[in-house]
C-alpha positions as CSV (number, residue, x, y, z in Angstrom):
1,X,85.3,-79.5,66.4
2,X,82.9,-80.1,69.2
3,X,79.2,-79.6,69.7
4,X,77.4,-78.3,72.9
5,X,73.7,-78.9,73.4
6,X,71.5,-79.5,76.4
7,X,74.4,-79.3,78.8
8,X,76.3,-82.1,76.9
9,X,79.5,-81.7,74.9
10,X,80.2,-84.1,72.1
11,X,83.6,-84.4,70.5
12,X,85.3,-86.8,68.1
13,X,88.5,-87.9,70.0
14,X,91.4,-89.6,68.3
15,X,93.2,-92.0,70.6
16,X,95.8,-94.6,70.1
17,X,94.4,-97.0,67.5
18,X,90.8,-95.9,67.9
19,X,88.7,-92.8,67.3
20,X,85.7,-92.3,69.6
21,X,82.7,-90.0,69.3
22,X,82.4,-89.1,72.9
23,X,79.6,-87.3,74.7
24,X,80.2,-85.9,78.2
25,X,77.7,-84.5,80.7
26,X,77.3,-84.1,84.4
27,X,75.6,-87.2,85.8
28,X,75.4,-86.3,89.4
29,X,77.3,-83.8,91.6
30,X,81.0,-84.3,91.0
31,X,80.4,-87.1,88.6
32,X,80.8,-87.1,84.8
33,X,79.0,-89.4,82.5
34,X,81.1,-90.3,79.4
35,X,79.3,-92.1,76.6
36,X,80.9,-93.4,73.4
37,X,78.4,-92.9,70.6
38,X,78.0,-95.3,67.7
39,X,81.1,-97.3,68.7
40,X,81.6,-100.2,66.3
41,X,84.3,-102.0,68.3
42,X,84.6,-102.8,72.1
43,X,86.6,-100.3,74.1
44,X,89.6,-101.8,75.7
45,X,90.9,-101.0,79.2
46,X,93.9,-99.2,77.7
47,X,91.6,-97.1,75.6
48,X,89.3,-96.3,78.5
49,X,92.3,-95.1,80.6
50,X,93.6,-93.0,77.7
51,X,90.1,-91.5,77.2
52,X,89.8,-90.6,80.9
53,X,93.3,-89.1,80.9
54,X,92.4,-87.0,77.7
55,X,89.2,-85.7,79.4
56,X,91.1,-84.8,82.6
57,X,93.6,-82.9,80.6
58,X,91.0,-81.3,78.4
59,X,88.9,-80.0,81.3
60,X,91.9,-79.2,83.5
61,X,90.3,-81.4,86.2
62,X,93.4,-82.4,88.1
63,X,94.5,-78.8,88.8
64,X,94.0,-77.8,92.4
65,X,92.4,-74.4,92.3
66,X,91.7,-74.1,96.1
67,X,94.6,-71.7,96.6
68,X,93.3,-69.5,93.9
69,X,89.8,-69.4,95.5
70,X,91.4,-68.6,98.9
71,X,93.2,-65.7,97.3
72,X,90.1,-64.6,95.4
73,X,88.1,-64.3,98.7
74,X,90.5,-61.5,99.8
75,X,90.2,-59.6,96.6
76,X,87.4,-57.1,96.0
77,X,87.1,-57.8,92.2
78,X,87.8,-61.5,92.1
79,X,85.6,-62.3,95.1
80,X,82.3,-61.6,93.2
81,X,83.6,-63.0,89.9
82,X,84.5,-66.4,91.5
83,X,81.1,-66.6,93.1
84,X,79.3,-65.8,89.8
85,X,81.4,-68.4,87.9
86,X,82.3,-70.9,90.6
87,X,84.0,-73.9,89.2
88,X,84.9,-72.3,85.9
89,X,88.0,-73.8,84.3
90,X,90.0,-73.0,81.2
91,X,89.7,-75.7,78.5
92,X,93.1,-76.9,77.4
93,X,94.3,-78.6,74.2
94,X,95.6,-82.1,75.1
95,X,97.2,-82.8,71.7
96,X,100.6,-81.1,71.4
97,X,100.4,-80.7,67.6
98,X,97.0,-79.1,67.8
99,X,98.1,-76.7,70.6
100,X,101.2,-75.6,68.7
101,X,99.3,-75.2,65.4
102,X,96.6,-73.1,67.1
103,X,99.3,-70.8,68.6
104,X,100.8,-70.4,65.1
105,X,97.6,-70.0,63.2
106,X,96.2,-67.3,65.6
107,X,99.3,-65.1,65.6
108,X,98.9,-61.4,64.5
109,X,95.3,-61.8,63.2
110,X,91.9,-61.3,64.8
111,X,90.2,-64.1,66.6
112,X,87.4,-64.4,64.0
113,X,89.8,-65.0,61.1
114,X,91.9,-67.3,63.3
115,X,88.8,-69.6,63.8
116,X,88.2,-69.4,60.0
117,X,91.7,-70.6,59.2
118,X,91.5,-73.3,61.8
119,X,88.2,-74.6,60.4
120,X,89.6,-74.6,56.8
121,X,92.7,-76.5,58.0
122,X,90.6,-79.1,59.9
123,X,88.1,-79.6,57.1
124,X,90.8,-79.9,54.5
125,X,93.1,-82.3,56.3
126,X,91.2,-83.8,59.3
127,X,88.9,-86.7,59.4
128,X,85.2,-86.6,60.3
129,X,82.1,-88.7,61.1
130,X,78.4,-87.8,61.0
131,X,76.1,-88.6,63.8
132,X,72.5,-87.4,64.1
133,X,73.1,-85.2,61.1
134,X,76.0,-83.4,62.7
135,X,79.5,-83.6,61.3
136,X,82.3,-84.0,63.9
137,X,86.0,-83.5,63.0
138,X,89.3,-84.5,64.4
139,X,92.3,-82.2,64.1
140,X,94.8,-83.2,61.4
141,X,97.6,-85.5,62.5
142,X,101.2,-84.5,62.5
143,X,101.9,-87.5,60.2
144,X,99.5,-86.2,57.6
145,X,100.7,-82.6,57.7
146,X,104.4,-83.6,57.6
147,X,103.9,-84.8,54.0
148,X,102.4,-81.6,52.7
149,X,104.1,-78.8,50.8
150,X,104.0,-75.1,51.7
151,X,101.7,-74.4,48.8
152,X,99.2,-76.9,50.1
153,X,98.8,-74.7,53.2
154,X,99.0,-71.3,51.6
155,X,96.1,-72.5,49.4
156,X,93.9,-72.4,52.5
157,X,95.0,-68.8,53.3
158,X,97.8,-69.6,55.7
159,X,100.9,-67.4,55.2
160,X,104.1,-68.9,53.8
161,X,105.9,-68.4,57.1
162,X,103.1,-70.0,59.2
163,X,102.9,-72.9,56.7
164,X,106.7,-73.5,57.1
165,X,106.4,-73.5,60.9
166,X,103.4,-75.9,60.9
167,X,105.1,-78.4,58.5
168,X,108.4,-78.3,60.3
169,X,106.7,-78.9,63.7
170,X,104.7,-81.8,62.2
171,X,107.9,-83.3,60.8
172,X,109.7,-82.9,64.2
173,X,106.8,-84.6,66.0
174,X,106.6,-87.4,63.5
175,X,110.3,-88.1,63.8
176,X,110.1,-88.1,67.6
177,X,112.4,-85.1,68.0
178,X,109.6,-83.1,69.6
179,X,107.0,-84.5,72.1
180,X,105.0,-83.5,75.1
181,X,107.0,-85.9,77.2
182,X,110.3,-84.1,76.2
183,X,108.8,-80.7,77.0
184,X,107.5,-81.7,80.4
185,X,110.8,-82.9,81.6
186,X,112.6,-80.5,84.0
187,X,115.8,-80.7,82.0
188,X,116.3,-82.1,78.5
189,X,117.9,-81.3,75.2
190,X,114.7,-80.8,73.2
191,X,115.7,-78.1,70.6
192,X,112.3,-76.4,71.0
193,X,112.1,-76.1,74.8
194,X,114.1,-72.9,75.3
195,X,112.6,-71.2,72.2
196,X,109.0,-72.2,73.3
197,X,109.5,-71.1,76.9
198,X,110.9,-67.6,75.9
199,X,108.8,-66.7,72.9
200,X,105.4,-68.5,72.9
201,X,102.4,-66.6,74.0
202,X,99.2,-68.6,74.5
203,X,95.9,-67.5,72.9
204,X,92.8,-68.0,75.2
205,X,91.2,-71.4,74.5
206,X,88.2,-71.9,72.4
207,X,85.6,-72.0,75.1
208,X,85.1,-72.5,78.8
209,X,82.9,-74.9,80.8
210,X,81.7,-74.7,84.4
211,X,83.4,-77.6,86.1
212,X,84.1,-78.7,89.7
213,X,87.2,-80.6,90.5
214,X,86.4,-84.3,89.8
215,X,88.4,-87.2,91.2
216,X,89.6,-89.7,88.6
217,X,87.5,-92.4,90.1
218,X,84.3,-90.5,89.5
219,X,84.2,-91.0,85.7
220,X,81.7,-93.4,84.2
221,X,82.1,-94.6,80.6
222,X,79.5,-96.5,78.7
223,X,78.7,-97.3,75.1
224,X,75.5,-96.2,73.5
């Protein structure tokens, strides 16, 4: 769903009311350059803020890892590892529906087949754009998946049970019964919170990037 080349990562990001092909690179020390490629419409201030928030979430930029590095300096194994991979952060999945789907799709199968299923799911029900002969995809929306039948998903090799889970979650998100805001509240009545907290195990994310902590004011966005 994203493309990495020449120390630049390019991804089609779906935001509220606008989908942007976004290219991110390190401009200078502690500064990211964010370029919106082939954008046909002006980027509003609200979209700019939403895009920056997405990227902060995606790259885990706002997490303070100084305490981890302080701990690692006292550990014989972690000390050398953190020096060799200084600034490395785990890539997150900002979209709740995509994160939950990836957790379901990847259960009880090897990673290679999990990626195959995810690619088939994305290419069947996502949207795409082509730029410089490379096709970029967005993850399918909950609204689209909520309308599908179980046989639609088993046709792309998902099991019946996984298909049921994915469609049910899509319907709950579409109805507003399940949201990231509900799950992030200290106490709430979201029916999935207790089950998710007790039973969900997270698969390692798709990839990792070397990244220093960047202040929110250090981002620069431009259209190309």
